[in-house]
Z-matrix of the N, CA and C atoms (Angstrom, degrees):
N
C 1 1.448
C 2 1.514 1 107.49
N 3 1.302 2 116.49 1 120.88
C 4 1.458 3 121.76 2 178.35
C 5 1.516 4 112.17 3 -82.21
N 6 1.322 5 115.62 4 -173.49
C 7 1.460 6 121.19 5 179.81
C 8 1.531 7 110.31 6 -61.28
N 9 1.320 8 115.62 7 142.40
C 10 1.459 9 121.69 8 -177.50
C 11 1.518 10 109.98 9 -130.15
N 12 1.321 11 116.04 10 155.42
C 13 1.460 12 122.31 11 172.11
C 14 1.523 13 109.36 12 -74.17
N 15 1.319 14 117.81 13 130.31
C 16 1.449 15 121.36 14 177.29
C 17 1.514 16 112.73 15 -61.36
N 18 1.331 17 116.57 16 -30.67
C 19 1.463 18 120.20 17 -179.02
C 20 1.520 19 112.31 18 -68.84
N 21 1.336 20 117.30 19 -12.34
C 22 1.461 21 120.59 20 179.72
C 23 1.525 22 112.60 21 -86.00
N 24 1.347 23 117.89 22 -7.62
C 25 1.458 24 121.88 23 173.47
C 26 1.525 25 106.60 24 -82.20
N 27 1.336 26 116.19 25 105.10
C 28 1.459 27 121.46 26 -170.51
C 29 1.521 28 111.79 27 -109.86
N 30 1.320 29 115.91 28 144.67
C 31 1.453 30 123.12 29 172.85
C 32 1.518 31 107.57 30 -113.48
N 33 1.338 32 115.71 31 123.64
C 34 1.466 33 120.92 32 -178.61
C 35 1.518 34 109.23 33 -122.92
N 36 1.334 35 115.87 34 149.64
C 37 1.456 36 122.20 35 179.52
C 38 1.520 37 109.31 36 -123.94
N 39 1.333 38 115.35 37 143.57
C 40 1.460 39 120.81 38 173.08
C 41 1.525 40 106.51 39 -76.08
N 42 1.305 41 116.73 40 111.93
C 43 1.461 42 122.04 41 -172.04
C 44 1.530 43 113.81 42 -70.87
N 45 1.344 44 117.61 43 -33.29
C 46 1.460 45 119.52 44 -172.50
C 47 1.524 46 113.87 45 -130.47
N 48 1.320 47 118.42 46 0.32
C 49 1.459 48 120.70 47 -175.49
C 50 1.511 49 113.13 48 86.92
N 51 1.326 50 116.91 49 6.28
C 52 1.465 51 121.72 50 -177.11
C 53 1.527 52 113.42 51 -98.20
N 54 1.344 53 117.08 52 1.68
C 55 1.458 54 119.74 53 -178.34
C 56 1.509 55 113.72 54 87.65
N 57 1.326 56 117.31 55 8.45
C 58 1.459 57 121.57 56 176.61
C 59 1.533 58 107.91 57 -93.75
N 60 1.323 59 116.90 58 107.11
C 61 1.456 60 122.14 59 -175.60
C 62 1.519 61 111.28 60 -94.96
N 63 1.332 62 115.25 61 138.75
C 64 1.453 63 121.83 62 176.96
C 65 1.520 64 108.74 63 -125.31
N 66 1.324 65 115.87 64 138.79
C 67 1.458 66 120.88 65 177.83
C 68 1.515 67 109.81 66 -65.39
N 69 1.334 68 116.11 67 132.23
C 70 1.461 69 120.02 68 175.74
C 71 1.521 70 106.62 69 -70.17
N 72 1.309 71 115.56 70 117.47
C 73 1.458 72 121.86 71 -170.71
C 74 1.519 73 111.98 72 -74.75
N 75 1.315 74 114.85 73 150.99
C 76 1.452 75 121.90 74 171.49
C 77 1.509 76 116.04 75 84.54
N 78 1.336 77 118.93 76 -2.19
C 79 1.461 78 119.46 77 -179.93
C 80 1.522 79 110.49 78 -66.25
N 81 1.304 80 116.17 79 133.62
C 82 1.464 81 121.96 80 176.64
C 83 1.522 82 111.00 81 -106.26
N 84 1.326 83 116.32 82 -26.29
C 85 1.456 84 121.25 83 -179.35
C 86 1.519 85 108.17 84 -140.99
N 87 1.327 86 116.77 85 135.65
C 88 1.453 87 122.44 86 -179.94
C 89 1.521 88 108.12 87 -137.94
N 90 1.339 89 115.17 88 143.50
C 91 1.459 90 119.80 89 179.97
C 92 1.522 91 108.70 90 -143.85
N 93 1.332 92 116.57 91 138.82
C 94 1.460 93 121.49 92 172.47
C 95 1.524 94 107.47 93 -128.43
N 96 1.320 95 115.69 94 137.57
C 97 1.458 96 119.89 95 176.70
C 98 1.524 97 108.70 96 -133.23
N 99 1.318 98 115.04 97 142.17
C 100 1.456 99 122.46 98 179.80
C 101 1.523 100 108.32 99 -110.34
N 102 1.333 101 115.45 100 141.71
C 103 1.458 102 120.74 101 -177.89
C 104 1.518 103 109.74 102 -136.16
N 105 1.340 104 115.51 103 150.64
C 106 1.462 105 121.16 104 175.06
C 107 1.520 106 108.13 105 -140.57
N 108 1.320 107 115.57 106 120.72
C 109 1.458 108 120.10 107 174.31
C 110 1.522 109 108.36 108 -71.97
N 111 1.299 110 116.19 109 151.20
C 112 1.459 111 120.31 110 179.98
C 113 1.521 112 110.13 111 -107.15
N 114 1.347 113 115.10 112 155.41
C 115 1.458 114 122.26 113 174.20
C 116 1.522 115 106.41 114 -117.64
N 117 1.311 116 114.77 115 111.46
C 118 1.467 117 122.10 116 -176.24
C 119 1.527 118 109.30 117 -82.33
N 120 1.335 119 117.46 118 120.36
C 121 1.462 120 122.31 119 178.22
C 122 1.531 121 110.85 120 -116.70
N 123 1.316 122 116.57 121 25.18
C 124 1.460 123 121.85 122 179.15
C 125 1.527 124 109.54 123 -64.46
N 126 1.322 125 115.14 124 140.02
C 127 1.461 126 120.01 125 177.44
C 128 1.523 127 109.15 126 -138.85
N 129 1.305 128 115.81 127 178.47
C 130 1.467 129 119.98 128 178.56
C 131 1.520 130 111.94 129 -61.61
N 132 1.332 131 116.28 130 -23.45
C 133 1.461 132 119.38 131 -178.98
C 134 1.531 133 112.71 132 -93.10
N 135 1.323 134 118.40 133 5.77
C 136 1.462 135 120.96 134 178.64
C 137 1.520 136 109.24 135 -64.88
N 138 1.319 137 115.93 136 131.71
C 139 1.457 138 121.93 137 -173.97
C 140 1.520 139 111.96 138 -56.99
N 141 1.336 140 115.61 139 122.29
C 142 1.460 141 122.07 140 176.86
C 143 1.522 142 113.54 141 66.62
N 144 1.332 143 117.73 142 10.84
C 145 1.455 144 120.37 143 -178.68
C 146 1.521 145 113.48 144 75.22
N 147 1.332 146 116.27 145 13.20
C 148 1.468 147 120.10 146 179.62
C 149 1.513 148 110.60 147 -78.69
N 150 1.280 149 114.87 148 145.66
C 151 1.460 150 121.43 149 178.19
C 152 1.518 151 110.08 150 -63.78
N 153 1.331 152 116.19 151 142.35
C 154 1.459 153 122.84 152 175.17
C 155 1.521 154 108.46 153 -121.03
N 156 1.322 155 115.34 154 135.61
C 157 1.460 156 121.16 155 178.70
C 158 1.521 157 109.41 156 -115.21
N 159 1.318 158 115.96 157 143.06
C 160 1.448 159 121.95 158 179.43
C 161 1.528 160 108.85 159 -83.58
N 162 1.324 161 116.32 160 111.77
C 163 1.466 162 121.13 161 -179.17
C 164 1.514 163 112.04 162 -66.19
N 165 1.327 164 116.30 163 141.58
C 166 1.449 165 121.93 164 176.63
C 167 1.519 166 114.52 165 78.72
N 168 1.331 167 117.15 166 1.81
C 169 1.468 168 120.36 167 179.98
C 170 1.524 169 108.98 168 -104.66
N 171 1.307 170 116.30 169 174.90
C 172 1.458 171 120.45 170 178.31
C 173 1.516 172 111.56 171 90.36
N 174 1.315 173 114.71 172 175.08
C 175 1.455 174 121.98 173 -176.93
C 176 1.522 175 109.90 174 -102.52
N 177 1.323 176 116.20 175 129.43
C 178 1.459 177 121.22 176 175.19
C 179 1.517 178 108.30 177 -101.79
N 180 1.327 179 116.16 178 144.83
C 181 1.457 180 119.92 179 -179.69
C 182 1.518 181 109.80 180 -150.77
N 183 1.317 182 114.12 181 166.12
C 184 1.461 183 120.71 182 175.57
C 185 1.521 184 107.83 183 -136.98
N 186 1.316 185 115.29 184 148.34
C 187 1.461 186 121.72 185 177.09
C 188 1.522 187 108.21 186 -129.61
N 189 1.314 188 115.91 187 139.67
C 190 1.463 189 122.05 188 178.44
C 191 1.517 190 107.71 189 -124.35
N 192 1.317 191 115.61 190 140.46
C 193 1.457 192 119.47 191 172.16
C 194 1.521 193 108.11 192 -137.57
N 195 1.308 194 114.64 193 153.69
C 196 1.454 195 119.66 194 179.84
C 197 1.512 196 110.22 195 -158.97
N 198 1.314 197 115.20 196 157.72
C 199 1.458 198 120.22 197 176.26
C 200 1.520 199 108.33 198 -145.77
N 201 1.323 200 114.71 199 152.50
C 202 1.458 201 118.14 200 -178.69
C 203 1.513 202 112.15 201 -178.22
N 204 1.329 203 114.17 202 -159.85
C 205 1.464 204 122.45 203 -178.18
C 206 1.524 205 108.55 204 -120.85
N 207 1.315 206 116.11 205 156.68
C 208 1.456 207 121.05 206 179.45
C 209 1.521 208 110.06 207 -69.69
N 210 1.339 209 115.93 208 127.90
C 211 1.460 210 120.16 209 -178.50
C 212 1.517 211 113.65 210 -135.78
N 213 1.330 212 117.30 211 -22.81
C 214 1.457 213 119.73 212 -169.66
C 215 1.526 214 109.23 213 -145.22
N 216 1.324 215 116.65 214 117.41
C 217 1.461 216 120.71 215 -177.56
C 218 1.526 217 112.84 216 -58.54
N 219 1.330 218 118.03 217 -39.37
C 220 1.468 219 121.07 218 -174.04
C 221 1.525 220 111.89 219 -66.07
N 222 1.336 221 118.65 220 -49.43
C 223 1.465 222 119.58 221 -178.74
C 224 1.529 223 111.26 222 -74.27
N 225 1.332 224 118.35 223 -31.60
C 226 1.467 225 120.62 224 174.96
C 227 1.522 226 110.08 225 -61.29
N 228 1.326 227 116.32 226 -47.82
C 229 1.464 228 120.79 227 -179.85
C 230 1.524 229 111.10 228 -65.19
N 231 1.333 230 117.44 229 -38.81
C 232 1.476 231 120.76 230 179.45
C 233 1.523 232 110.12 231 -62.39
N 234 1.332 233 118.27 232 -43.43
C 235 1.470 234 120.91 233 178.69
C 236 1.528 235 110.68 234 -61.94
N 237 1.326 236 117.20 235 -43.57
C 238 1.474 237 120.45 236 178.07
C 239 1.525 238 110.90 237 -61.75
N 240 1.319 239 117.23 238 -43.87
C 241 1.466 240 121.07 239 -179.37
C 242 1.532 241 110.92 240 -64.32
N 243 1.321 242 117.10 241 -42.06
C 244 1.465 243 120.70 242 178.55
C 245 1.524 244 110.07 243 -58.88
N 246 1.338 245 116.16 244 -45.84
C 247 1.461 246 120.04 245 -178.57
C 248 1.528 247 111.49 246 -65.45
N 249 1.318 248 117.29 247 -54.19
C 250 1.469 249 120.23 248 -174.11
C 251 1.525 250 113.18 249 -70.49
N 252 1.330 251 118.00 250 -23.73
C 253 1.464 252 120.86 251 178.15
C 254 1.528 253 112.52 252 -94.34
N 255 1.343 254 117.37 253 -5.32
C 256 1.462 255 120.90 254 179.88
C 257 1.518 256 113.61 255 65.51
N 258 1.314 257 116.50 256 31.52
C 259 1.467 258 121.31 257 -178.97
C 260 1.526 259 111.39 258 -78.25
N 261 1.332 260 115.92 259 159.08
C 262 1.463 261 121.99 260 174.40
C 263 1.531 262 109.57 261 -129.52
N 264 1.326 263 116.93 262 68.01
C 265 1.470 264 120.01 263 -179.31
C 266 1.525 265 111.12 264 -75.17
N 267 1.313 266 114.51 265 171.31
C 268 1.462 267 120.46 266 176.44
C 269 1.527 268 110.54 267 -74.87
N 270 1.304 269 115.06 268 138.14
C 271 1.461 270 123.55 269 172.74
C 272 1.521 271 107.67 270 -123.65
N 273 1.301 272 115.83 271 156.47
C 274 1.464 273 122.60 272 171.43
C 275 1.519 274 108.53 273 -123.73
N 276 1.321 275 115.62 274 140.63
C 277 1.454 276 121.23 275 170.24
C 278 1.511 277 106.39 276 -118.71
N 279 1.326 278 116.02 277 119.68
C 280 1.457 279 122.02 278 179.04
C 281 1.524 280 106.84 279 -94.38
N 282 1.331 281 116.17 280 115.28
C 283 1.456 282 121.60 281 178.14
C 284 1.525 283 106.26 282 -105.76
N 285 1.343 284 117.68 283 111.21
C 286 1.465 285 120.79 284 -171.40
C 287 1.534 286 112.74 285 -57.37
N 288 1.328 287 115.07 286 137.66
C 289 1.460 288 123.80 287 179.99
C 290 1.521 289 113.38 288 55.22
N 291 1.335 290 117.20 289 22.90
C 292 1.457 291 121.36 290 179.36
C 293 1.517 292 110.06 291 -131.25
N 294 1.350 293 116.00 292 -62.90
C 295 1.450 294 118.08 293 179.59
C 296 1.510 295 113.35 294 167.81
N 297 1.320 296 113.94 295 -171.95
C 298 1.461 297 122.33 296 -179.48
C 299 1.524 298 108.12 297 -120.80
N 300 1.329 299 115.96 298 127.50
C 301 1.452 300 122.40 299 174.32
C 302 1.521 301 106.49 300 -104.30
N 303 1.334 302 116.45 301 128.67
C 304 1.464 303 119.96 302 -177.20
C 305 1.511 304 110.50 303 -136.08
N 306 1.329 305 116.02 304 139.44
C 307 1.448 306 120.92 305 175.52
C 308 1.514 307 111.29 306 167.35
N 309 1.338 308 116.05 307 -179.45
C 310 1.467 309 120.51 308 -177.75
C 311 1.526 310 111.98 309 -77.03
N 312 1.325 311 115.60 310 139.04
C 313 1.465 312 122.24 311 177.57
C 314 1.523 313 108.80 312 -136.34
N 315 1.313 314 115.45 313 150.17
C 316 1.453 315 123.32 314 173.66
C 317 1.520 316 107.89 315 -108.37
N 318 1.322 317 117.38 316 131.47
C 319 1.470 318 119.87 317 175.04
C 320 1.525 319 106.84 318 -77.35
N 321 1.330 320 116.13 319 112.93
C 322 1.468 321 121.49 320 -176.24
C 323 1.520 322 112.68 321 -97.20
N 324 1.310 323 117.18 322 -13.27
C 325 1.456 324 120.73 323 178.54
C 326 1.513 325 110.48 324 -152.19
N 327 1.320 326 115.88 325 136.95
C 328 1.459 327 121.97 326 178.88
C 329 1.523 328 106.48 327 -143.10
N 330 1.323 329 116.02 328 107.70
C 331 1.461 330 122.19 329 -175.56
C 332 1.517 331 110.05 330 -115.85
N 333 1.317 332 115.61 331 139.00
C 334 1.461 333 122.01 332 176.35
C 335 1.521 334 108.20 333 -119.99
N 336 1.323 335 116.97 334 141.49
C 337 1.463 336 120.27 335 177.74
C 338 1.512 337 109.79 336 -153.19
N 339 1.316 338 114.87 337 166.80
C 340 1.459 339 120.84 338 177.69
C 341 1.506 340 109.82 339 -178.68
N 342 1.307 341 115.20 340 151.94
C 343 1.462 342 120.14 341 175.26
C 344 1.531 343 107.82 342 -112.54
N 345 1.304 344 115.54 343 162.20
C 346 1.459 345 119.16 344 -173.23
C 347 1.528 346 112.82 345 -65.81
N 348 1.313 347 118.35 346 -21.66
C 349 1.465 348 119.58 347 179.17
C 350 1.535 349 111.94 348 -116.17
N 351 1.325 350 116.33 349 27.28
C 352 1.462 351 120.27 350 -179.68
C 353 1.513 352 111.31 351 -143.09
N 354 1.313 353 115.53 352 -178.10
C 355 1.454 354 121.55 353 -178.39
C 356 1.529 355 110.75 354 -81.88
N 357 1.319 356 116.58 355 157.19
C 358 1.458 357 121.98 356 172.37
C 359 1.525 358 107.59 357 -77.46
N 360 1.313 359 116.30 358 135.71
C 361 1.458 360 121.00 359 -178.31
C 362 1.523 361 109.73 360 -126.29
N 363 1.326 362 114.77 361 166.36
C 364 1.456 363 120.21 362 175.83
C 365 1.521 364 109.54 363 -140.74
N 366 1.331 365 115.07 364 157.08
C 367 1.452 366 122.97 365 173.46
C 368 1.512 367 107.30 366 -132.32
N 369 1.326 368 116.28 367 142.37
C 370 1.442 369 118.53 368 176.39
C 371 1.513 370 109.96 369 -135.49
N 372 1.319 371 115.05 370 149.71
C 373 1.462 372 123.37 371 178.09
C 374 1.513 373 107.86 372 -127.88
N 375 1.318 374 116.10 373 137.42
C 376 1.452 375 121.43 374 -179.16
C 377 1.520 376 109.70 375 -129.92
N 378 1.341 377 116.41 376 147.65
C 379 1.457 378 122.51 377 175.92
C 380 1.521 379 108.37 378 -124.86
N 381 1.325 380 116.29 379 137.97
C 382 1.457 381 119.81 380 179.72
C 383 1.519 382 109.90 381 -62.80
N 384 1.337 383 115.11 382 148.40
C 385 1.459 384 120.56 383 -175.85
C 386 1.524 385 110.00 384 -139.25
N 387 1.309 386 116.57 385 47.55
C 388 1.462 387 121.05 386 -179.30
C 389 1.517 388 110.11 387 148.73
N 390 1.310 389 114.79 388 -169.60
C 391 1.463 390 121.86 389 -177.34
C 392 1.527 391 110.86 390 -65.66
N 393 1.324 392 116.10 391 134.91
C 394 1.457 393 122.27 392 173.82
C 395 1.517 394 108.98 393 -108.33
N 396 1.313 395 115.64 394 140.40
C 397 1.457 396 121.35 395 177.39
C 398 1.513 397 109.23 396 -111.09
N 399 1.329 398 115.64 397 145.12
C 400 1.458 399 121.54 398 178.35
C 401 1.505 400 109.15 399 -119.48
N 402 1.339 401 116.91 400 131.46
C 403 1.450 402 123.09 401 175.57
C 404 1.520 403 108.11 402 -123.26
N 405 1.327 404 116.71 403 119.32
C 406 1.458 405 121.03 404 179.48
C 407 1.521 406 110.02 405 -69.34
N 408 1.330 407 115.28 406 144.31
C 409 1.469 408 120.58 407 176.78
C 410 1.519 409 108.21 408 -93.94
């Protein structure tokens, strides 16, 4: 994968539960990280005293964060509704020249800020809440 434009890393939300995804407007920065907890099965008989991990075990998760400016009433309102209603709708993350990650996420943080001589901005944090699917581009 060669160099990519950061603006091509897109976060989309299912607006109505029908599978119609819309890009969350106004994002200037987006980040996704994948994590996997490990299950340590090291014992006194582990070769050379090296740690052993149980493959395929543990909890896998993903976290998304983003920040930007208000641009679109519909996606702004949808993000607020998801947070205040505790919903876990489907989101998509488009990773350019890599693939699409799709699955349910919970908005765990929604911050608003602004200065008197600047634009109003927001930051959001999401945590995966179920199985994620990956589709290569």
